[in-house]
Phi, psi and omega in degrees: 000141183271127180285146184286140172235192178282024181088355173255156173292150175303159181304323184294324179290326185292316177296316181300318177299321179296312182295327175298313191296311186297324177292319177297313174303318175302318183292320179293320183293316183292321177292325180286326182292320179294316176303313173304326179263011182281148178305323176295321179298330180278356172102029185286139184245109180294323178301321176288325169303326174297312179301317176291336179294348177299334176272359175263344195288344176299314179270311188261349185069143178303325181274004173087354175267118184308141182263339176238156188290332183271358176269140177279152179283131181255337178312127180072002182285151180303132178301323190296309187294319182293322174291326183290309178301312184291329172289324178301318183287314182299318177282346174097357180290334170235133189238138170205137189313309177275318180298322176296321177292321187285315191280338185307321188255012180281138178275166177302322175298314179302317184289320173300319181296312179302311184296322183296316185302300184295330172299325181291343181286121180274134174246138170241151184237152179233108184290133186291148179279000000 
């Protein structure tokens, strides 16, 4: 039960509202910084990525559906994930005979464009009955 007051909320409620406001502003600030850092915000171009993906199509397919059993499907994959993996191959943090060679000469912009292309491909799934 809420105690009767002089019509104004108790000081504790006022403090609580202030904390909620600060928390909301903090959340907005964090989200805005993530958006500002996102590859899309930095000008990733899926159309350019599609052009670059011609060198990926033998294994991953231009449509992002792998053509060989050891290659992962990339269609619909998160842009952030693809960028992180390509940069790891480029830096040597992650190694693979083919991918290390392919990623070695890619610029940050090319990586963002490729990742944007594969993320832009819509995938649907049908559950078995």
